[in-house]
N, C-alpha and C positions, 0 to 999 in steps of 0.2 A: 346399758352405759351410765344409766345411774346419775349419780353426783356431777360426773364429770361434764354429762349432756346438761343438768340444771345449771350449772356454772356458765358454759356457754349462752345458753339461753339467756341468764341474768346480765352477761356482757353483751348482748344482739350479737353474737359471734356465730360463724359456722364451726364446727368439730371436725379437724384434721387428724387422723391416727394413720400409726404408721404397720397396719394389718395388711397383708396381703392378701387384698379384696379389691375388686371393682365396682362403684356404684354406677348403675346407668338406668334406663327407662324401659320398662315390659309392661306391655298393655295397658298403660296409660297410669303406670305406678310407678315409683321409685323401688329398686331391687337391688341386691348383691348378686355379685357373680364372680365366678372364679378367677383367678389373677391368670396374667400372663406366663409367671413362673410356677408351674401345676406343684413343683416339689415343695413348696411353702405355702400352699394354700391352706387359709384359715376360715374361710367361708363355715365350715362344719361349727365351730365354735359361737358363731354369729347368728345362728337361726332364729334366735329370739328378736331380734331387729326390730323393732317397730317401725311404720311408716312414719311418725312423727320425727323419730332421730334421723331417718333416712332423708328426709326432706333436709336436714342442715349438716348432712354428713359427706366428707371429702376423705377418699382414700388414694393418695398421690403415688403411692408404690403399686398400684395393680396392674400397670403396663410395664412393669420395669423387673429385671431379674436382680438377685443380691448383688454379684458383681458390680454392677451398672452402679446400684445404689450406693454400695462402698464408693467406688469411684468419685461420684457426687459430692457425696458426703466430704471427702477427704480433698476435693478443688473448693469445698465451700469452707475449709477450715474445721469441720466438724473434730471435736477430738475422739471421738469414739469409733471412728470409722473403721478401726481394725479390731474392734471390742469382736471376740471370740462368740461364735452363733452359742444360744442356749440350748442344753440337752434336757430332755426329759421335763420335770416339773421342779421349777425353780426352788421350794420350798422345800423338796424329798431329796435329803442326801444322799449320794450314791445310789439313788434309784431304789432306797428301800422305803415302798410304800407302807409294810405292815408297822414298822418303826414309829411312822409319823401317827397311824392310827392309835398305835398302842400310847404315843407319848399325849394324845388328848384325850383319849377314853378309858385309860388305863388296861390291864391285862384284859385279854380278853378269852372268853371261855372254850375249852377243848373240843373235839368233837371225833366222830369217827370218819375214817378215807374209807370208802366201800366200792366195790367192784360191782358194775352194773348187772352182774349175775347174782349180787346179794352177800358176797363174800366181805367181811372185814379183814381190811390190807395192814391198816395201823392205826393210831390214834394222831390228830394232828393239832396245832398248836392256835388254831381259830381259822375260819372262813374268809377273815380280812386277807388273808396271806393266799389266796385263790382269786382265779376269775375263769370264767366260761371259756373253753377253748385251751386252755393252758396245758403243755406238754412238758416242759422243762420244768424241774424243781418239786416234782409230785413226791419225790422219795420214795419209790417202790421200784421193785423188778422184777416183772413176771413174764417176761419173755414177748410180750406182744406191746404196741404203741397205745399209750393209754393218753387221753385227753379228760380233763374236767368237763363233764359235759352235765352236771348240776349240781346246783350249792342250796342246800335247805338252810334258810336262816332259823327257823322255828326250832329246830332238832341240832342245828349247828353240824349238820350231814356234808360232806363232798363226796357226789358220786363220779367214777371215773370210767372210763369206757371206749369202744373203738370210735374213729374219727366220725363214723355214718351216722352215731347218735347226736352228732352236733347239728346235723340238718334240721331247717325249718324253712315252711313255705308261706307262715301267716303270722304276722305279729299285731299286738295293740299298742298303744302310746298314748301318753296324755301328761299334763294339757296343754293341747296345741296351741302352738303359739306360728300362726301364719304371717308370714313375712308381708306377703301379696295376701290378699282375699282369695277364697276357697272358690268363688266363683269363676276366677280366671285360669285355676289349676286345669291343665290338662287330664283327660283320663289316666293317660300313662305317663306315669313319671320314672326318676332316678332314684333309688332309697338309699343312704350310706348310714351304716350302723356302727361303723367307729371310725375315729378320726383318720386311720391308716387304710381304712377299707375301700375297694371300689366298688362305688355305687353300682346298684342292679336294678333292672327294669321291673317295675312292681304297678299295680292299680291300687288305688285305694276307696275308701267308702268312710264318712262321715258318721258315726253311731250316736254323736249328739252328748250334750254336757262334757265337751273337750276331748273324747274319746277319738280316734281315728284308729283306723285299722288297715294295714297295709297287706298284699297278696303279692307275692314275689311270682315270676315266672318262672324262674328256675331257683331251688334252693341255696339259702345260704346257711355258713356257718357261724355258731361261735355266738349265736345272739344272745348278750346278757342284761338281765333286768339293770336299771340304771342308767344304761347308756342311752344317747341319742341318738333317734332315728330323723334323719334330716332330708327333704325332699327338694329334687332341684327339677327341672325343667331343661335338660342339657347341661347350660353351663350356669343358669340362672338358679337362684336360692329362691325355694317356694316357702319354708317355712320347717317346724319339726316340734317333735315332743319325747318326752321320756317314755324309753320302752317299759311297757307294764305286765305285759303278758308275752310269753310264745305260746301261741295258740295251737299249734301241731307240732310233732317233732318226736324225737326220741324220748325226749324228758320236757312235756310242755309243763309251763308253771305259771302262776299270776304272782304279781307282788301282791304283799300282804295288805297295804292298804295305799289309798291315794295321797292320804295327807302328809305321807313322808315326801313324797314325789315332789308336792306341791312346796313344800318347805325347802328343798333343794332348789328348786326352781326360781324361788322368790329371793334366794341369797346367793343366787349365779350373779 
């Protein structure tokens, strides 16, 4: 919450937000929990919230659904009670993420789109236009269902292959941000690897120096480096980190360096 929380502290005030999340007590600590309106759950994005912030944080929408929030806002005379829901990312026009990257960083280098069997299928216009697990928009027709199974940022290559090559059972993530201390985490937890991913059962092992490893009971698909792996105990948010390695699976890969991940976390 950064500057917003610092401003609240300067005013000796609590901080209330419109996030769909609950704040409650968990094993002697303050913690975030999934809201009543699960379709609008925003806890995944808040895994780095510290105990200091949680001690003064209020989330009044946690027990409400959106229609009730709109009705309460209308009754209170709030002019934006009927404002349309936001879609995708507000600063990404028409959902074109690639165009936003190019506007900020200029033209991206081209690379090869390669079948997992080794055959080059075509030249692509930049790895920033692909994501792990993507099926639509690959731009090739081979008669088989192909998914993006690997992205190589060093050589600018994108590898596509059958769906089974997306399966992973073990990942590493860093730097860990524990919303509640590790000593109160249960051995068996739930891990969510994307904002719209259904959390999956896993165990965890802390490797030191901010690195945590998650082992899934059943394979998960489309693990993308740079996404957040967020840990839960049922409804309770425990913490999380940025995925830096697919330890196994059809295409194991490790992020090139930790510094870039830390820069992302610092600027989040």
